[in-house]
N, C-alpha and C positions, 0 to 999 in steps of 0.2 A: 528332427527337430525339424521344428516354424524359424527357423530361420533367425526371430527375434531377441532371442540371450536369453528369453528371459526362459524356457519351457512349462511354461504355463499354457500350451498347444493352441492360445488364441490368436496368432497370425492370421493376416489374409492374405491367400495368392490370388497370382493374378491369372485367368482363366482366358488368354493369347486364340484368339478365331483368328482363322486359317485359309484361305485368302480370306485376309479386313478388306470387310465387307467397304464401300462406299455408303457414305452420310450424308444428307439436308442439315446441316444446324445454320436454326437463327442465333445472330448474335447480334446482343444490348450494350453497345457502348464500348466491344469490344467480347465481351465477355456471350459464353456461347449460354444460351435462353432452354432453349427446344432441338428436339434431334428427331428425323422423322428418317426412315427408313431403313432396310436390316430386318423387318418384323416390326419393328419399332413406331410408337408415334408418343412418346414423351415432355415433359417439361421438365425442363435442370432447377431445381433447389438450391442446390449448394452448387460452387464450381470451383475446385482450384488448378493455379496454373497461371497463364502456361510456364513447364518445363525445358527446356530447349533440346535439343540431341541430336546430336550434326556427327558424321564421319568421313570418310575419303576426302576430305579434301585435298590431303598431299596429291591426289591422284588428277586433281586437274578439276572435274566435273565436282563432286561431294551431294552432299542431301542435308537436309536440316525440317529438324520435327519441331512442330509445337503441341507438349502434352498437356493433357487435360486427365483431371478427375473430376468424376461427376458427380454427382448422387440425385437419379433421379425420380420422379413420379411417383416410377411404380417401384420403388423402394432399394432399389439396383443401386451398385455403384460402379461403372461405366468410367474406363479409359478412352477418350479421343485423340485423336493429333489431325494434326496440317499440317499438311507440304508445304512445299516454296511455290508450289504451284494456288496458293490456296485449297487446295481441293480438301476435305475431312475424310475421314473412316473411323470405323470403328474396333480397337488396336484386344478390346478384351471385357471381361467386366471383375470386377474381386469379389472373392469367395470368401 
């Protein structure tokens, strides 16, 4: 199954990059507008986010990320995240 419960096979899968390449993201009003690096040089057509994730807070250090799903000018939909150090990474693309 595709995990969306409707059984029609039209679900999207996130294809993760390992390791996740660091990219440069140009922001406009706090929203991603362009991505460069990892073989990409694209404009962001539509951005959705941020979606916050965090973990290991109970261990004292923890981590936090702001995830964004972006539809880029090359036609692909990418997942990006920005970590607490304000560094951006290309997590993967939707297929």
